[in-house]
RODOMI-567914 format. One line per field, with one value per residue (C-alpha): residue number from 0; residue in one letter; x, y, z. Coordinates in nm, 3 decimals. Layout:
BEGIN
seq <- [NUM ...]
type <- [a ...]
east <- [X ...]
north <- [Y ...]
up <- [Z ...]
END
This chain:
BEGIN
seq <- [0 1 2 3 4 5 6 7 8 9 10 11 12 13 14 15 16 17 18 19 20 21 22 23 24 25 26 27 28 29 30 31 32 33 34 35 36 37 38 39 40 41 42 43 44 45 46 47 48 49 50 51 52 53 54 55 56 57 58 59 60 61 62 63 64 65 66 67 68 69 70 71 72 73 74 75 76 77 78 79 80 81 82 83 84 85 86 87 88 89 90 91 92 93 94 95 96 97 98 99 100 101 102 103 104 105 106 107 108 109 110 111 112 113 114 115 116 117 118 119 120 121 122 123 124 125 126 127 128 129 130 131 132 133 134 135 136 137 138 139 140 141 142 143 144 145 146 147 148 149 150 151 152 153 154 155 156 157 158 159 160 161 162 163 164 165 166 167 168 169 170 171 172 173 174 175 176 177 178 179 180 181 182 183 184 185 186 187 188 189 190 191 192 193 194 195 196 197 198 199 200 201 202 203 204 205 206 207 208 209 210 211 212 213 214 215 216 217 218 219 220 221 222 223 224 225 226 227 228 229 230 231 232 233 234 235 236 237 238 239 240 241 242 243 244 245 246 247 248 249 250 251 252 253 254 255 256 257 258 259 260 261 262 263 264 265 266 267 268 269 270 271 272 273 274 275 276 277 278 279 280 281 282 283 284 285 286 287 288 289 290 291 292 293 294 295 296 297 298 299 300 301 302 303 304 305 306 307 308 309 310 311 312 313 314 315 316 317 318 319 320 321 322 323 324 325 326]
type <- [m l d n f g r k v n y v r i s v t d r c d l r c k y c m p e s n p y f y d k k e i l s t k k l e k i s n a l v k l g i k k i r i t g g e p l v r k d i i d y m s f l s k k l k q n k i d e l l l t t n g t q l a k y a s t l s h l g v k r i n v s l d s l i s e k f k f i t n g g k l d q i l e g i f l a r e k n i s i k i n t v l l n k f n d d e i i p i m e w c a k n k f k l s f i e v m p i g e v s s s r s l q y l s v k t a k e i i s k k f e l v d s s l k s s g p s s y f f c k k l n s y v g f i s p i s d h f c l t c n r i r i t s n g i i y p c l g d n n s v n l n p i l e t n k e y k l l e v l k n v i f n k p e k h n f n i d e k s y i k k r f m n t t g g]
east <- [-2.973 -2.814 -3.029 -2.946 -2.690 -2.526 -2.666 -2.693 -3.055 -3.080 -3.329 -3.754 -3.937 -4.272 -4.555 -4.842 -5.117 -5.200 -5.345 -5.184 -5.303 -5.120 -5.161 -4.836 -4.893 -4.573 -4.700 -5.077 -5.399 -5.590 -5.891 -5.744 -5.956 -5.700 -5.758 -5.707 -6.050 -5.960 -6.066 -5.734 -5.530 -5.263 -5.375 -5.088 -5.074 -4.984 -4.752 -4.603 -4.604 -4.426 -4.184 -4.076 -3.985 -3.787 -3.596 -3.510 -3.415 -3.147 -3.332 -3.164 -3.311 -3.682 -3.766 -4.154 -4.363 -4.652 -4.871 -4.802 -4.737 -4.825 -5.165 -5.254 -5.436 -5.278 -4.924 -4.753 -4.861 -4.709 -4.381 -4.356 -4.374 -4.013 -3.876 -3.825 -3.673 -3.465 -3.378 -3.346 -3.029 -3.229 -3.285 -2.970 -3.233 -3.588 -3.636 -3.939 -3.995 -4.264 -4.418 -4.384 -4.753 -4.767 -4.425 -4.538 -4.742 -4.538 -4.161 -4.150 -4.303 -4.036 -3.755 -3.872 -3.892 -3.566 -3.630 -3.282 -3.319 -3.624 -3.624 -3.905 -4.044 -4.004 -3.995 -4.019 -3.941 -4.159 -4.511 -4.694 -4.471 -4.551 -4.922 -4.901 -4.719 -4.879 -5.248 -5.295 -5.038 -4.940 -4.527 -4.503 -4.675 -4.399 -4.116 -4.240 -4.273 -3.895 -3.769 -3.929 -3.804 -3.443 -3.509 -3.560 -3.247 -3.376 -3.153 -3.344 -3.310 -3.466 -3.562 -3.632 -3.797 -3.617 -3.872 -3.800 -3.959 -4.067 -3.803 -3.473 -3.448 -3.450 -3.163 -2.932 -3.115 -3.247 -2.850 -2.799 -3.103 -2.995 -2.641 -2.735 -2.979 -2.720 -2.983 -2.883 -2.993 -3.078 -3.232 -3.464 -3.503 -3.880 -3.999 -4.243 -4.465 -4.853 -4.998 -5.070 -5.193 -4.875 -4.619 -4.303 -4.083 -4.210 -4.157 -3.789 -3.496 -3.204 -2.957 -2.677 -2.864 -2.908 -2.478 -2.430 -2.673 -2.476 -2.147 -2.200 -2.179 -2.056 -1.764 -1.886 -1.610 -1.647 -1.736 -1.715 -2.046 -2.277 -2.615 -2.907 -3.024 -2.927 -2.795 -2.455 -2.310 -2.086 -1.919 -1.994 -1.638 -1.797 -2.126 -1.934 -2.246 -2.282 -2.554 -2.686 -2.798 -3.063 -3.070 -3.322 -3.323 -3.007 -2.771 -2.970 -2.799 -2.974 -2.639 -2.590 -2.992 -3.057 -3.429 -3.803 -4.117 -4.399 -4.732 -4.974 -5.194 -4.945 -4.800 -4.425 -4.232 -3.827 -3.802 -3.975 -3.957 -4.040 -4.483 -4.350 -4.462 -4.629 -4.948 -4.860 -5.162 -5.258 -4.971 -5.038 -5.422 -5.264 -5.075 -4.777 -4.425 -4.238 -4.428 -4.387 -4.035 -4.050 -4.235 -3.983 -3.659 -3.807 -3.911 -3.574 -3.360 -3.567 -3.511 -3.477 -3.123 -3.258 -3.544 -3.630 -3.745 -3.788 -3.915 -4.005 -4.228 -4.556 -4.475 -4.537 -4.617 -4.999 -5.214 -4.976 -4.876 -4.581 -4.844 -4.943 -4.582 -4.419 -4.180]
north <- [3.725 3.336 3.025 2.750 2.610 2.920 3.036 3.350 3.358 3.708 3.594 3.538 3.464 3.565 3.448 3.715 3.494 3.138 3.157 3.074 3.069 2.790 2.419 2.264 1.893 1.844 2.166 2.094 1.927 2.064 2.095 2.216 2.206 2.392 2.746 2.962 3.184 3.533 3.675 3.479 3.665 3.913 4.214 4.490 4.641 4.344 4.237 4.591 4.510 4.168 4.330 4.628 4.353 4.143 4.417 4.506 4.130 4.143 4.048 4.165 4.014 3.972 3.714 3.763 3.423 3.288 3.114 3.373 3.718 3.904 3.821 4.012 4.297 4.522 4.371 4.684 4.850 4.644 4.611 4.994 4.971 4.726 4.946 5.253 4.995 4.919 5.308 5.368 5.064 4.909 4.589 4.490 4.326 4.305 3.953 3.800 3.428 3.408 3.157 3.431 3.489 3.852 3.957 4.169 4.332 4.455 4.412 4.812 4.841 4.603 4.757 5.123 4.961 4.830 4.452 4.347 3.969 3.750 3.362 3.247 2.897 2.736 2.285 2.295 2.491 2.311 2.439 2.134 1.997 2.306 2.298 1.962 2.001 2.373 2.217 2.458 2.713 2.929 2.916 3.209 3.412 3.354 3.390 3.735 3.852 3.722 3.923 4.229 4.199 4.135 4.481 4.641 4.528 4.283 3.938 3.623 3.272 3.030 2.706 2.394 2.115 1.799 1.569 1.199 1.085 1.459 1.707 1.493 1.505 1.870 1.910 1.973 2.247 2.413 2.483 2.610 2.814 2.979 3.028 3.181 3.436 3.493 3.382 3.201 2.836 2.596 2.234 2.140 1.799 1.755 1.752 1.591 1.868 1.800 1.511 1.510 1.267 1.179 0.935 1.169 0.864 0.820 1.199 1.197 1.276 1.332 1.623 1.334 1.161 1.520 1.578 1.271 1.343 1.701 1.510 1.345 1.657 1.946 1.954 2.090 2.218 2.366 2.746 2.951 3.184 3.185 3.325 3.397 3.075 2.688 2.668 2.484 2.610 2.512 2.650 2.509 2.639 2.559 2.727 3.051 3.018 2.855 2.612 2.531 2.282 2.244 1.899 1.885 1.455 1.371 1.614 1.858 2.198 2.272 2.335 2.670 2.736 3.136 3.138 3.135 3.157 3.330 3.230 3.440 3.384 3.472 3.144 3.157 2.829 2.825 2.527 2.435 2.097 2.107 2.113 2.301 2.671 3.032 3.157 3.548 3.686 3.672 3.879 4.103 4.170 4.318 4.560 4.564 4.510 4.390 4.124 4.022 4.076 3.800 3.567 3.605 3.586 3.241 3.116 3.186 3.079 2.763 2.669 2.327 2.130 1.989 1.838 1.492 1.466 1.080 1.042 0.712 0.735 0.929 1.272 1.371 1.727 1.639 1.937 2.201 2.277 2.482 2.740 2.767 2.771 2.942 2.908]
up <- [10.810 10.943 11.024 11.274 10.985 10.946 10.538 10.497 10.413 10.185 9.902 9.867 9.652 9.637 9.489 9.400 9.244 9.214 8.899 8.572 8.274 8.118 8.270 8.261 8.298 8.580 8.759 8.846 8.758 8.370 8.620 8.977 9.258 9.488 9.428 9.655 9.727 9.575 9.897 10.044 9.809 9.954 9.915 9.817 10.096 10.281 10.039 10.100 10.460 10.426 10.225 10.429 10.706 10.538 10.367 10.760 10.865 10.531 10.240 9.931 9.652 9.584 9.293 9.225 9.113 9.070 8.896 8.636 8.858 8.522 8.529 8.896 8.787 9.004 8.975 8.857 9.200 9.404 9.170 9.183 9.549 9.556 9.259 9.501 9.729 9.494 9.357 9.733 9.768 9.987 9.813 9.492 9.276 9.164 8.965 8.804 8.710 8.417 8.142 7.899 7.807 7.906 7.835 7.524 7.711 8.014 7.897 7.892 8.199 8.360 8.259 8.347 8.673 8.714 8.658 8.467 8.460 8.427 8.439 8.198 8.207 7.843 7.813 7.397 7.111 6.924 6.867 6.889 7.180 7.386 7.313 7.482 7.787 7.851 7.761 7.540 7.503 7.197 7.140 6.926 7.165 7.452 7.185 7.093 7.459 7.526 7.245 7.331 7.673 7.562 7.331 7.647 7.770 7.988 8.037 8.011 8.148 7.982 8.282 8.091 8.327 8.210 8.122 8.019 7.680 7.596 7.593 7.609 7.244 7.266 7.491 7.241 7.035 7.357 7.426 7.069 7.055 7.382 7.258 6.948 7.118 7.408 7.688 8.026 8.031 8.316 8.304 8.644 8.727 8.779 9.130 9.279 9.440 9.435 9.326 8.938 8.698 8.509 8.733 8.839 8.791 8.464 8.426 8.555 8.401 8.609 8.539 8.509 8.190 8.020 8.072 7.933 7.633 7.581 7.634 7.309 7.088 7.348 7.641 7.914 8.156 8.503 8.624 8.850 8.762 9.027 9.064 9.320 9.277 9.287 8.947 8.903 8.599 8.310 8.028 7.675 7.475 7.144 7.231 7.408 7.648 7.996 8.057 8.448 8.620 8.928 9.079 9.363 9.346 9.248 9.407 9.634 9.722 10.046 10.175 10.043 9.992 10.085 10.001 10.191 9.983 10.070 9.897 9.771 10.039 10.278 10.402 10.442 10.367 10.443 10.220 9.901 9.983 10.370 10.486 10.826 10.727 10.928 10.813 10.823 10.805 11.175 11.243 10.957 11.102 11.417 11.236 11.504 11.280 11.548 11.617 11.223 11.259 11.532 11.380 11.014 11.210 11.384 11.069 10.893 11.189 11.171 10.774 10.773 10.688 10.369 10.227 10.146 9.784 9.635 9.296 9.328 9.632 9.651 9.761 10.080 9.951 9.800 9.761 9.725 9.352 9.258 9.160 9.539 9.649 9.387 9.086]
END
């Protein structure tokens, strides 16, 4: 389906929970008072209704996010439903974004369900630093899951948030590690979503700066590689690998955005960086699919032209964190 700017919207990111077993310092407060009440979380039945309607409107790629999606107790029930859509060729891809803590447990099941690609959030390869940025995470646990998923023929992409004076010294090592292990990689600028104790402007490290750091050791050349997401890819001949950059602050990619997002409590956001949204729950309660289709059509068609992030200003998105919107 096309929006009012002529963009083809065929990709949805569905958050199945706002809970997470890590507390990354740039993502949400260590003590988060804004978790949804458990009764607000969409049931599997409601998730299935929304998914059915979106598929009818031309959504071809579904990415499951959170929070940490794999901590949801009935996550496999919902993903099994989506797996059937995949096998029926009603969708092209079933994808997952995860912090990796539960991958060792679920890698085999995910592979069986037809998940071919996953994104893993990983901001440091140094155990002490990883523990610090995640407020207690265990790097060895994450790496075990990543390599088990690879053994199950799941393609891995590492997402690393660029953080000034935290992991700027790891940009090269992370590139080399990903190249060695045949993992794709994207570096992402931190986004001002939700108020946290740390200053966003102090955390911010631009894609431009990251490229300058890389250029001191490796040459990057433009690449025609594309994915369903917003990464702009470059090829590193010396490492024989691709590296992507996602720059929502310094060079936004809104012109080609093909995505909508649905939160775990049933709110649809046509743009991550815009507060305009629609609560789908009243429509879901009617059990009338034509009404749901009408609302979804309207939301998609009226997708905003662009977001208005400014890293030097206070966020206009204060009580909505990435764990609630979906990563």
